[in-house]
C-alpha angles and dihedrals in degrees: 000000000000101000137053130218115262125189135189124238111274096253093049091047092051092050092047093051093047092052095045092048092050095050092043091051093048093048090050093049131081090262114123107269093214091057093047092052092048092049094048094047093049089058097039090054092046094239101126096116094050091043093052091047090052093047090051091055096257125150118281129168120246089254092051091049092052090048094048093045088051093068088070108080089207087070092057138070127210126207091246090056089076094055110116100216101047120129101252096201096049093041092054089067100033092051091062093048092046089052090054090050093050097044092045087058088057092062127086088243089070087075093055096095098198093050098037097050092051093045092052092045089054092047093046089059087063100035104045126066087237132000125178130213130285096018121159118213115184131200127302099020112155130195132189098224108337096214092085094056122102118187129181132213128303095009121160121203115182135208124315098003118156117215107192110198098168083123113016130302124196121186118184133214123302093007120159121206114185132217117298097009120146124208114190133195100178134063134197125225112256094234103028107037091188088068106090131185124193127216142180111255117195134197109186130215119299094007123142126212104190136206119327094345123150126215115199122226115278096019125131122218104204130232113287090000127142128218109202126232114289092000118152109218111208098162141021121303109214123230115287093007127131112219125190140166141040104317094020117242130183107255103170145358119244109262113265095024099078095107095056102034127091107261116256092240096048119124114265098022107155091004118163109247099173093131091062091056103043115144111213118214127183123210121216115264092240094051114131111205123216120209107205092193098048092197131158103243096184108120115240119261114260115262116265116249118249094247095059 
């Protein structure tokens, strides 16, 4: 046992539970999610007096008005909002919840571990496609959409982790993802970076993705496997394997699991199986794409030889 139980004073615990229950109830109700998020953020940031003055038509400075308008997620845009293939109906809801997650992390309360972990667990139940029990989400976690993430029970995700669910991301039970790790589910074409393909990325039960590692879209981290610090996973990591390096390669099997694990020298260890996990998305027929780079991607003609 590496940790001890810690509890809040009774008054703080009662206030925490009352707040969490209220927000959870409102998010689960028919109340407009955008309005709930705005209301909660106004109070979390301690701006109720200025907000009420503004709503009553009182004088506010331009900076105050921008700040107060910013509590309403409908007055914001997220990077993922510009992605062509997103599910508009699902994103309309998840954007508001994602805004609440991000702006909560900008409050001093985000550093109160007991409160913050329980707040994010409650919010994850609404934001993610699935979220199990007893998960611990630390500060600075970012997601692309949220509604394409599935998470099991007793998962811990540490500071500054990026969960890219532009495709689909599945994380099993008892998974640990360390600080600064990035899990991707989309890839860009090597020549035309505006051409994007989405994949299903999987982290199986009891796996660990350690500090600052990167998992490429469409990869599978096997059950009880470990991805070493700063490793770059380009292919599958088999069950019970330890993979390290750039690109990551299996270097050992966890002690005690040798009889059930795929041998290190077996064919196909760490193979890339992206094609098996492609997520197809169709764009509307009337969709008008926008190329932010506006580059000419035609390769140059080869130079003429001197004897021509």
